[in-house]
C-alpha positions in Angstrom: -12.8 -20.4 1.7 -12.8 -18.1 4.8 -9.6 -19.7 6.2 -7.9 -19.2 2.8 -8.8 -15.4 2.9 -7.6 -15.2 6.5 -4.3 -16.9 5.6 -3.8 -14.6 2.5 -4.5 -11.4 4.7 -1.9 -12.7 7.1 0.8 -13.2 4.6 0.0 -9.6 3.2 0.0 -8.3 6.7 3.4 -9.8 7.5 4.7 -8.2 4.2 3.5 -4.9 5.2 5.0 -5.0 8.6 8.3 -6.1 7.3 9.7 -2.5 7.3 8.8 -2.3 10.9 10.8 -5.4 11.7 13.8 -4.0 9.8 13.7 -0.7 11.6 13.2 -2.3 14.9 16.4 -4.4 14.3 18.3 -1.4 13.4 17.2 0.0 16.8 15.0 2.8 15.2 11.6 3.5 16.8 8.6 3.6 14.4 6.4 6.6 15.4 4.3 7.3 12.3 3.1 5.1 9.5 1.5 6.5 6.4 -0.7 3.9 4.6 -1.5 4.8 0.9 -4.5 2.9 -0.7 -3.6 3.0 -4.3 -5.6 4.8 -6.9 -9.2 6.1 -6.0 -12.0 8.3 -7.4 -11.7 8.7 -11.1 -8.6 6.4 -11.1 -9.9 2.8 -10.7 -6.7 1.0 -11.0 -6.8 -2.6 -12.5 -10.3 -3.9 -13.2 -11.4 -7.4 -12.4 -14.7 -9.3 -13.3 -16.3 -7.9 -10.2 -14.0 -5.6 -8.5 -11.9 -2.5 -8.9 -8.4 -2.2 -7.6 -9.1 1.0 -5.8 -11.8 -0.6 -3.7 -9.6 -3.6 -2.7 -6.7 -1.3 -1.9 -8.8 0.8 0.4 -10.3 -2.2 2.1 -6.8 -3.7 2.8 -5.4 -0.4 3.9 -8.2 0.1 6.5 -7.8 -3.4 7.8 -4.1 -2.9 8.1 -4.4 0.3 9.8 -6.8 -1.1 12.4 -4.5 -4.0 12.8 -1.6 -1.6 13.6 -3.6 0.6 15.8 -4.8 -2.3 17.9 -1.3 -4.1 18.2 1.1 -1.1 18.2 -0.8 1.6 20.2 2.3 4.0 20.2 2.3 4.1 16.4 0.4 6.8 14.8 -1.4 5.7 11.6 -2.3 8.1 8.8 -4.1 7.3 5.6 -3.5 9.2 2.5 -7.4 8.4 1.7 -9.9 6.8 3.8 -12.7 7.0 1.3 -13.2 6.8 -2.5 -11.4 10.0 -3.6 -8.6 10.9 -6.1 -5.5 12.0 -4.4 -2.7 13.2 -6.8 0.6 11.5 -6.3 2.6 14.5 -5.2 -0.1 15.1 -2.3 0.3 11.4 -1.3 4.1 11.9 -0.7 3.5 15.4 0.8 1.1 13.8 3.4 3.9 11.4 4.4 6.5 14.3 4.5 4.2 16.7 6.4 3.8 14.1 9.2 7.4 13.1 9.4 6.5 9.4 8.4 9.0 6.7 9.4 7.2 4.2 7.0 5.2 4.8 3.9 3.3 1.8 2.7 1.5 2.0 -0.6 -0.9 -0.9 -1.4 -1.8 -2.1 -4.9 -3.2 -5.0 -6.6 -1.3 -6.0 -9.7 -3.1 -7.4 -12.9 -1.9 -9.7 -15.6 -3.3 -9.6 -19.0 -4.8 -12.8 -20.4 -5.3 -14.9 -17.2 -7.7 -14.9 -14.3 -5.7 -17.6 -12.2 -2.9 -15.4 -10.8 -2.4 -15.5 -7.1 0.3 -14.7 -4.7 1.7 -11.5 -3.4 4.5 -9.1 -4.2 6.4 -6.6 -2.1 8.8 -3.9 -3.2 10.9 -2.1 -0.6 12.4 1.2 -1.7 15.3 1.9 0.4 19.1 2.5 0.1 19.3 0.1 -2.9 17.5 1.3 -6.0 17.5 -0.5 -9.3 16.2 -0.3 -12.8 13.6 -3.0 -12.0 12.2 -0.8 -9.2 12.0 2.2 -11.4 9.9 0.2 -13.9 7.5 -0.9 -11.2 7.3 2.7 -9.9 6.6 3.9 -13.4 3.7 1.4 -14.0 2.2 2.1 -10.5 2.5 5.8 -10.9 0.8 6.0 -14.3 -2.1 7.4 -12.6 -0.2 10.8 -12.8 -2.0 11.1 -16.1 -5.2 11.7 -14.3 -3.8 14.8 -12.7 -4.5 18.3 -13.9 
């Protein structure tokens, strides 16, 4: 069971680091990464039998940030949140913009109604190519805007 978790974390880690690889291939240096653990505070995100998305996102974000700090010491890591607080969507983007982030990684755990056996990972990269499918995902993931004043 422990090895399976390590494998899943490794796969997720590779997906999060994919933007770094792409930029490195282009000859661009990554100086600052902003990691955004989705949801938080009053916004729980998806609910599992014994977990809340906001807590899982934060745990993964902190592990990812520590991994980057240990293995890429020249890269500055900034979190939009490092504890269970609600951060409005506009502020999350503002954090990245204020710090001239080269990469913005937003971490979420999707849910599927009617089943408890879903597994796997999903990665969306917003770049030069945008599509209607990306827009639909963005709408779902950013529905927490309804929690904002």
